[in-house]
C-alpha positions as CSV (number, residue, x, y, z in Angstrom):
1,M,38.3,20.4,58.5
2,E,39.8,20.4,62.0
3,Q,43.2,20.9,60.5
4,D,42.0,23.9,58.5
5,E,40.7,25.5,61.7
6,G,44.0,24.9,63.4
7,I,45.9,26.6,60.6
8,R,43.5,29.5,60.7
9,D,44.1,30.0,64.5
10,S,47.8,29.9,63.9
11,V,47.6,32.5,61.1
12,D,45.4,34.8,63.2
13,S,48.0,34.7,66.0
14,M,50.9,35.6,63.7
15,H,49.3,38.3,61.4
16,T,47.1,41.3,61.6
17,L,43.6,41.3,60.4
18,A,44.8,43.3,57.4
19,D,47.0,40.4,56.4
20,D,44.4,37.7,56.8
21,D,42.8,38.1,53.4
22,R,46.2,37.8,51.6
23,V,47.2,34.7,53.6
24,M,43.9,33.0,52.8
25,K,44.4,33.6,49.1
26,W,47.8,32.0,49.3
27,K,46.3,29.0,51.1
28,V,43.5,28.6,48.5
29,A,46.1,28.9,45.7
30,G,48.3,26.4,47.3
31,L,45.5,24.0,47.9
32,A,44.4,24.4,44.2
33,V,47.9,23.6,43.0
34,M,48.1,20.6,45.3
35,L,44.7,19.3,44.1
36,L,45.6,19.9,40.4
37,S,48.8,18.0,40.9
38,L,47.1,15.1,42.6
39,S,44.4,14.9,39.9
40,S,47.0,15.0,37.2
41,I,48.9,12.2,38.9
42,A,45.7,10.2,39.3
43,F,44.9,10.8,35.6
44,I,48.3,9.5,34.6
45,I,48.1,6.5,36.8
46,V,44.5,5.5,35.8
47,N,45.1,6.0,32.1
48,S,48.4,4.3,32.0
49,L,47.1,1.2,33.7
50,T,47.4,-1.8,31.3
51,V,45.2,-4.8,31.3
52,P,47.0,-8.1,30.8
53,I,45.6,-10.3,28.0
54,E,46.3,-13.5,26.2
55,V,46.9,-13.9,22.5
56,K,46.3,-17.0,20.3
57,V,47.6,-17.2,16.8
58,N,46.0,-20.0,14.7
59,G,44.6,-21.5,17.9
60,E,47.9,-21.7,19.7
61,K,48.5,-19.6,22.8
62,L,51.6,-17.4,22.5
63,Q,54.2,-17.5,25.3
64,F,56.0,-14.2,25.6
65,A,59.4,-14.4,27.3
66,D,59.6,-10.9,28.8
67,A,57.4,-8.0,27.7
68,Q,53.7,-9.1,27.9
69,P,50.9,-8.0,25.6
70,Y,48.5,-5.5,27.1
71,I,45.6,-3.2,26.3
72,D,46.7,0.4,26.7
73,K,43.8,2.3,28.3
74,L,44.9,5.6,26.7
75,T,44.0,4.2,23.2
76,D,42.2,0.9,23.9
77,R,44.6,-0.8,21.6
78,T,46.2,-4.2,22.1
79,M,50.0,-3.9,22.2
80,V,52.3,-6.9,21.6
81,P,56.0,-7.5,21.1
82,A,56.7,-6.8,17.5
83,R,59.2,-9.6,16.8
84,E,57.0,-12.4,18.3
85,I,53.9,-11.5,16.4
86,A,55.9,-11.1,13.1
87,E,57.3,-14.6,13.4
88,Q,53.9,-16.1,14.3
89,L,52.5,-14.5,11.1
90,G,55.3,-16.1,9.0
91,A,57.2,-12.8,8.6
92,V,60.7,-11.6,9.7
93,M,61.5,-8.4,11.5
94,E,64.5,-6.1,11.0
95,W,65.4,-3.5,13.6
96,D,67.5,-0.4,13.4
97,R,68.5,0.6,16.9
98,T,69.7,4.0,15.9
99,S,66.7,5.2,14.1
100,K,64.3,3.0,16.1
101,R,62.8,1.9,12.9
102,G,61.3,-1.6,12.5
103,V,60.5,-3.4,9.2
104,I,58.4,-6.5,9.1
105,R,58.5,-8.5,5.9
106,S,56.7,-11.4,4.4
107,Q,56.4,-12.7,0.8
108,Q,53.5,-10.3,0.1
109,F,53.7,-7.5,2.6
110,T,56.2,-5.1,4.0
111,V,55.3,-3.0,7.1
112,S,57.6,-0.2,8.3
113,F,57.2,1.9,11.4
114,V,59.2,4.1,13.7
115,V,58.8,4.1,17.5
116,G,56.7,7.1,18.5
117,D,55.7,8.0,15.0
118,Q,52.0,7.9,14.1
119,E,52.6,7.2,10.5
120,A,53.6,3.8,9.2
121,T,53.8,2.3,5.7
122,V,52.3,-0.9,4.3
123,N,53.9,-1.9,0.9
124,G,55.0,1.7,0.6
125,E,51.6,3.2,1.2
126,A,51.3,5.6,4.2
127,V,49.0,4.6,7.0
128,Q,48.0,6.7,10.0
129,L,48.1,5.0,13.4
130,D,46.2,6.2,16.5
131,T,48.7,4.2,18.6
132,P,52.4,4.4,17.6
133,A,54.9,1.7,18.4
134,V,56.5,2.1,21.9
135,I,59.4,0.6,23.8
136,Q,58.5,-1.1,27.0
137,D,60.7,-3.3,29.2
138,G,63.3,-3.0,26.5
139,R,61.0,-4.5,23.8
140,T,59.4,-2.9,20.8
141,M,55.6,-3.1,21.2
142,V,53.3,-2.6,18.3
143,P,49.5,-2.4,17.9
144,L,48.4,-6.0,17.2
145,G,45.4,-5.2,15.1
146,F,47.4,-2.9,12.7
147,V,50.2,-5.4,12.2
148,S,48.0,-8.5,11.9
149,E,45.5,-7.0,9.5
150,S,48.3,-5.5,7.4
151,F,49.3,-9.1,6.7
152,G,45.8,-10.2,5.9
153,A,45.1,-11.9,9.2
154,D,41.7,-12.1,10.9
155,V,41.7,-10.5,14.4
156,R,38.9,-11.0,16.9
157,W,38.4,-10.1,20.5
158,A,36.9,-12.6,23.0
159,Q,35.7,-10.3,25.7
160,D,34.6,-13.0,28.2
161,R,38.0,-14.7,28.0
162,H,40.1,-11.5,27.7
163,L,41.7,-13.1,24.7
164,V,42.7,-11.9,21.2
165,L,42.3,-14.5,18.5
166,V,44.5,-14.0,15.4
167,T,44.1,-16.2,12.4
168,S,46.7,-15.9,9.7
169,A,45.7,-15.0,6.2
170,D,46.3,-18.6,4.9
171,K,43.7,-19.8,7.4
172,A,41.3,-16.9,7.3
173,H,39.6,-17.7,4.0
174,R,35.9,-16.8,3.8
175,A,33.8,-18.0,0.9
176,T,30.2,-18.4,-0.3
177,W,28.3,-19.9,-3.3
178,I,26.4,-17.9,-5.9
179,W,24.1,-20.2,-7.8
180,D,22.3,-17.5,-9.8
181,S,25.0,-16.2,-12.1
182,S,22.7,-13.5,-13.4
183,L,23.4,-11.6,-10.1
184,I,26.9,-10.7,-11.2
185,A,25.3,-8.6,-14.0
186,H,22.2,-7.0,-12.6
187,D,23.3,-6.9,-8.9
188,R,27.0,-6.7,-9.2
189,D,27.7,-3.6,-7.0
190,R,25.6,-4.9,-4.1
191,L,27.2,-8.4,-4.3
192,L,30.7,-6.9,-4.3
193,Q,29.8,-4.6,-1.4
194,F,28.5,-7.7,0.5
195,A,31.7,-9.6,-0.3
196,E,33.8,-6.8,1.0
197,E,31.8,-6.2,4.2
198,Q,32.0,-9.9,5.0
199,K,35.7,-10.0,4.1
200,L,35.3,-12.8,1.6
201,T,38.4,-14.2,-0.1
202,D,36.8,-16.7,-2.3
203,I,33.5,-16.8,-4.3
204,Y,32.1,-19.9,-6.0
205,I,30.0,-18.7,-9.0
206,S,27.9,-20.9,-11.2
207,Y,29.0,-20.9,-14.8
208,D,26.1,-21.5,-17.2
209,T,27.6,-23.0,-20.4
210,D,24.4,-22.3,-22.3
211,A,23.7,-18.7,-21.3
212,A,27.0,-17.4,-19.9
213,D,27.7,-13.7,-20.5
214,P,31.5,-13.5,-20.8
215,E,31.6,-9.7,-20.4
216,A,29.6,-9.9,-17.1
217,Y,32.0,-12.5,-15.8
218,R,35.0,-10.4,-16.9
219,T,33.8,-7.3,-15.2
220,F,32.8,-9.1,-12.0
221,I,36.0,-11.2,-11.6
222,R,38.2,-8.2,-12.4
223,S,36.4,-6.2,-9.7
224,A,36.6,-9.1,-7.2
225,H,40.3,-9.4,-8.0
226,E,40.9,-5.7,-7.2
227,L,39.3,-6.4,-3.8
228,G,41.7,-9.4,-3.2
229,M,39.2,-12.1,-3.9
230,K,39.4,-15.2,-6.1
231,V,36.5,-16.6,-8.1
232,E,36.0,-20.3,-8.9
233,A,33.7,-21.7,-11.6
234,L,30.9,-23.6,-9.9
235,A,28.9,-26.5,-11.4
236,G,27.6,-30.0,-10.6
237,A,24.6,-32.3,-10.3
238,S,24.0,-35.6,-8.6
239,D,23.3,-37.4,-11.9
240,W,26.6,-36.4,-13.4
241,I,27.9,-39.7,-12.1
242,Y,26.0,-41.4,-14.9
243,E,28.4,-42.0,-17.8
244,K,25.9,-40.5,-20.3
245,N,26.1,-37.2,-18.4
246,H,29.8,-36.9,-18.4
247,R,29.3,-34.8,-21.5
248,Y,28.1,-32.0,-19.2
249,I,31.3,-32.1,-17.3
250,E,33.3,-32.0,-20.6
251,R,31.2,-29.1,-21.8
252,F,31.6,-27.2,-18.6
253,I,35.4,-27.6,-18.5
254,D,35.7,-26.7,-22.2
255,A,33.6,-23.6,-21.7
256,V,35.6,-22.4,-18.7
257,T,38.9,-23.1,-20.5
258,A,37.7,-21.1,-23.6
259,Y,36.6,-18.2,-21.3
260,N,39.9,-18.1,-19.4
261,Q,41.9,-18.1,-22.7
262,S,39.9,-15.1,-23.9
263,A,40.2,-13.1,-20.6
264,E,42.9,-11.1,-19.1
265,T,44.8,-12.5,-16.1
266,E,42.8,-10.6,-13.5
267,E,39.5,-11.7,-15.2
268,R,40.1,-15.4,-15.1
269,F,38.6,-18.1,-12.9
270,A,41.1,-19.4,-10.3
271,G,39.8,-22.9,-10.4
272,Y,36.9,-25.4,-10.8
273,H,34.5,-26.0,-8.0
274,F,32.4,-29.1,-8.3
275,D,29.3,-29.8,-6.2
276,I,28.3,-33.4,-7.1
277,E,26.2,-35.1,-4.5
278,P,25.3,-38.6,-5.8
279,Y,24.1,-39.7,-2.3
280,T,20.9,-37.8,-3.1
281,L,20.0,-40.2,-5.9
282,D,17.5,-43.0,-5.3
283,E,20.2,-45.6,-6.0
284,W,22.1,-44.6,-2.9
285,D,19.8,-46.5,-0.6
286,T,19.7,-49.6,-2.7
287,E,23.0,-49.8,-4.7
288,Q,25.4,-47.8,-2.6
289,T,28.5,-49.6,-3.8
290,W,27.5,-49.0,-7.4
291,V,27.0,-45.3,-6.7
292,L,30.4,-45.1,-5.1
293,E,32.1,-46.7,-8.0
294,R,30.3,-44.4,-10.5
295,W,31.4,-41.5,-8.3
296,M,35.0,-42.6,-8.5
297,E,34.8,-42.9,-12.3
298,T,33.4,-39.4,-12.5
299,I,36.2,-37.9,-10.4
300,R,38.7,-39.7,-12.6
301,F,37.0,-38.3,-15.6
302,I,37.2,-34.7,-14.2
303,E,40.9,-35.3,-13.3
304,A,41.7,-36.3,-16.9
305,E,39.7,-33.5,-18.5
306,V,41.2,-30.8,-16.4
307,S,44.7,-32.1,-16.9
308,S,44.1,-32.1,-20.7
309,A,42.5,-28.6,-20.8
310,D,44.6,-26.7,-18.3
311,A,46.7,-28.5,-15.7
312,G,47.3,-25.3,-13.8
313,M,43.7,-24.9,-12.8
314,K,42.9,-26.1,-9.2
315,V,40.0,-28.4,-8.6
316,N,38.0,-28.2,-5.4
317,L,35.1,-30.4,-4.3
318,D,32.1,-30.1,-1.9
319,I,31.8,-33.2,0.2
320,P,29.6,-34.2,3.2
321,F,31.3,-34.6,6.6
322,W,30.2,-38.2,6.9
323,I,31.7,-39.5,3.7
324,G,34.8,-40.6,5.6
325,R,32.6,-43.3,7.2
326,R,32.3,-44.9,3.8
327,T,35.1,-46.9,2.2
328,V,36.4,-47.4,-1.3
329,P,34.5,-50.5,-2.5
330,G,36.4,-53.7,-1.8
331,T,38.9,-52.0,0.6
332,S,39.0,-50.5,4.1
333,Y,40.3,-47.2,2.7
334,P,38.2,-44.1,3.7
335,F,36.3,-42.8,0.7
336,S,37.1,-39.2,1.8
337,S,40.8,-39.9,1.6
338,W,40.4,-41.2,-1.9
339,L,38.6,-38.1,-2.9
340,L,41.2,-35.9,-1.3
341,E,44.0,-37.6,-3.3
342,K,42.2,-36.6,-6.5
343,V,41.6,-32.9,-5.9
344,D,43.5,-29.9,-4.6
345,G,41.0,-29.3,-1.7
346,V,37.6,-29.9,-0.4
347,V,34.8,-28.0,1.3
348,I,33.4,-30.1,4.2
349,M,29.7,-29.5,4.4
350,A,29.5,-29.7,8.2
351,Y,26.0,-28.4,8.3
352,R,25.3,-27.8,12.0
353,N,24.5,-24.7,13.9
354,A,26.7,-25.3,16.9
355,A,30.5,-25.4,16.9
356,Q,31.0,-27.7,19.9
357,G,29.5,-31.0,21.1
358,N,29.4,-34.5,19.8
359,N,27.2,-33.4,16.9
360,G,28.8,-30.1,16.5
361,I,30.7,-28.6,13.5
362,I,34.2,-29.2,14.9
363,T,33.6,-32.8,15.8
364,L,32.1,-33.6,12.4
365,A,34.7,-31.8,10.4
366,K,37.8,-32.9,12.3
367,P,38.3,-36.4,10.8
368,I,38.5,-35.2,7.2
369,T,40.5,-32.2,8.4
370,Q,43.0,-34.6,9.9
371,E,43.1,-36.8,6.8
372,A,43.7,-33.7,4.6
373,A,46.6,-32.7,6.8
374,T,48.2,-36.1,6.4
375,L,47.7,-35.9,2.6
376,G,48.9,-32.4,2.2
377,K,45.5,-31.1,1.0
378,S,43.4,-28.1,2.0
379,V,40.0,-28.0,3.6
380,I,37.4,-25.3,4.1
381,V,34.6,-26.0,6.6
382,A,31.1,-24.9,5.5
383,V,27.8,-24.1,7.3
384,D,24.4,-23.6,5.8
385,T,21.8,-20.7,6.0
386,L,19.0,-22.3,4.0
387,P,16.0,-23.9,5.6
388,S,16.4,-27.6,6.0
389,K,14.1,-30.6,6.1
390,E,16.8,-32.4,8.1
391,G,16.1,-30.2,11.2
392,D,16.9,-26.8,12.6
393,H,20.1,-28.0,14.1
394,T,21.6,-28.4,10.5
395,T,21.3,-24.7,9.6
396,F,21.7,-21.2,10.9
397,H,18.5,-20.2,9.0
398,S,16.5,-19.3,12.1
399,L,19.4,-17.7,14.0
400,Q,20.9,-14.3,14.0
401,P,24.0,-13.8,11.9
402,A,25.9,-12.7,15.1
403,V,25.2,-16.2,16.5
404,M,26.6,-17.8,13.4
405,E,29.7,-15.6,13.6
406,A,30.3,-16.5,17.2
407,E,30.1,-20.2,16.4
408,L,32.4,-19.8,13.4
409,Q,34.9,-18.0,15.6
410,V,35.1,-21.1,17.8
411,V,35.5,-23.3,14.7
412,M,38.4,-21.1,13.6
413,E,40.1,-21.3,16.9
414,Q,39.8,-25.1,17.3
415,L,40.6,-26.2,13.7
416,S,43.2,-23.6,12.6
417,P,46.1,-25.5,14.3
418,Y,45.7,-28.2,11.6
419,S,47.9,-27.5,8.6
420,S,45.0,-28.4,6.2
421,Y,42.5,-26.0,7.6
422,T,42.2,-22.8,5.4
423,G,38.9,-21.2,6.5
424,I,35.1,-21.3,6.4
425,A,32.3,-21.0,3.8
426,V,28.7,-20.0,4.2
427,H,26.0,-21.5,1.9
428,D,24.7,-19.5,0.2
429,Y,25.0,-15.9,-0.7
430,V,21.3,-15.2,-1.2
431,R,20.1,-16.6,2.2
432,W,23.1,-15.2,4.0
433,S,22.6,-11.7,2.7
434,E,18.8,-11.9,3.5
435,A,19.6,-12.9,7.1
436,L,21.9,-9.9,7.4
437,N,19.3,-7.5,5.9
438,K,16.5,-8.6,8.2
439,Q,18.4,-8.6,11.5
440,P,17.1,-6.2,14.1
441,D,18.8,-2.7,14.4
């Protein structure tokens, strides 16, 4: 203010009163230009500030040699070096320096973009970008979410850690069980909407050999296939280990085989899913060795029946996390390893409602996950949403879905480095959907 007064005194001494008004207008205009310039500069500085972040792909922190990932405050998008993220997702990148065009290719996807262009293509289909690729520090930077999700990856933001978690498509499977097969006929649209919203990749559907409606299965599986989901034929009972009940297994496999032979490719089951839990039988407490031996005979029977009916069908098995603590009768070989050798993959029922801790999902699922990695098999880690007599700590039934998702995010981060780990499953569809529907607005 004192400076303004000094300027006014100087102006008054140099000009007549008639010129005073004109000079003041020049001053005001000049000041306005200066303030506008300063505010523009401030806007550019503030909005071009970038926030450094960390990126993990399949649980492993990425180390960037030069250009670092950042969140661009103009668009709130995470930008990462294109070549590094492509390689981490199992793809390769081609770069045309002249046209500034990048092409990222994998076995299933091709993503093409041009620096500065807000339109890209995914498998030839045009996609609009709110944040185009840019060149920074001599490196091509692309929006992480767009590239990762174009390749089927799961992308999550851990705000408290300033960390982006990327899980590649092969480790981002999400599955659930549908025990009431009538739902695929009378509630198909809602079921598929749920599956799409929850980004399911696999659905285990009970196949009732006595009352199956082939047309309902064809319609549902075809619709699921169009959404990029696979459907497995689900069946099983604890008493199937009795030799007299092996006929139910034979009938189930024969029925699914006949169905697949009558259906179009996109309408077929992708595999068999067995839920046989003989440890729930009374004999488990008194004749455990006998039960384990009958269990082995049953798995051998399934193996032979599937091989005879359709050797191309995959076989997956639900098993409890603790089964590795039991051994094959007469040996020291883990029973879980024996089961893994007989099937393509297992779903580990690690029914707890916390990811970490000595009694948490990760600790309980890790031993079989490690065994599967050694044996070249796949595992999915499952949690429960049904009420349980074993205690609240074994289920997410009384917790909000957001709590479950937060815990599953930790599971994904910690277990995805294992080659065997392929994703998570939530038991079951009915209770899971009920939990989502009743959560507070």
